[in-house]
N, C-alpha and C positions, 0 to 999 in steps of 0.2 A: 287170399289173406289167411284162410284157415290152414293151408299147407305151410305158410310161413310161420304162423303161430305154433303149429305142431312141431316144426323143426326147431324153433327157438326154445320151446319148452323142453324138448329132448336134449338139446345140447346144454342148456342151462342146468338141467337135472344131473347130467353126467358130471359137469363141472362142480356142482355143489356137493355131489357125493364124494368126489375126489378131495375137494377143499375141506369138507367137514369130516371126512372119514379118517384123515390123519390124526387130528386131536382125539377122536374117539378110539382109534387104535392105540394111541399112546396111553390113554386112560384105562382102557379095558385089558390090553395085553402089553404091558410095559416090557416084558421079556422079549417079545417079538420086535417091538419098536426099537429096543436097544441092541438088537442082534448086529454084530459087526459084519459089514459087507464092504469089501475093497478098502478097508481102513476107516470107514465111516460107520456110524450107526445107521440103521435102516431109515430112521426118520430124517437124518441129515442128508442122506443120499437122495431121498425123495425130494426134500425141500430144496436142496442146493443144486441138484443136477436134473432129476427127472420131471419136476413140476413144469418147467418152462417148455420142454419139447411136447409134453402132453397138452399144455395150453395152446401152443402153436398148432398142433395137429387138430384140436377141436375148432380153432379159428379157421383153419384151412378147410376143414370139412364143412363148416357152416357156410362159408363163402361159396364153396363149390356147389353144395346142394341148393343154396339160395339162387345162384345163377341158373341152375337147371330148372328150378321152379319158374323163374322169370322167362326163360327161353320157351318153356312149354306153354306158358300163358300167352306170350307173344304169338306163337304159332297158332294157338287156338283162336286168338282174336283175329289173326290174319285170315284163317279159314272161315271164321264167322262172317267177316266183312265180305269175303269173296262170295259166300252163300247168299248173303242179303243183296249184294249188288248184281249178282247173276253173271259176273265177269270171271274169267279164269283167274287162278290165284296170282299169277305174275302180272296180270293186267289190272289187278284190284288196287294198285297204288293210285293216289290222286293225280289227276292230269294237271298240267299247267293251265292256269286260268286264261281264257281268251277274251279279248275285248270285242264287244259288239257295239255298233253305232247305229 
């Protein structure tokens, strides 16, 4: 849970810096924000073109890292179960219930 929380905070922080950084850039440095780039001002280039790929990249990164955290947790739990049961790791899966009469 802590690793997931830390990941969420990091990704959200990056997103908020990007999201809030543009208005601050427009306010603090209007000459940079109005700089023409490929026929657009820098602000419109970022808002119209670059913002969505950056958001998709952050989403992809979050999902990838989240899956890695889950996989490592599952492996740790599997090893822990095998240690407690005393069975080899591949034999630590629950067996089919048998009926006794």
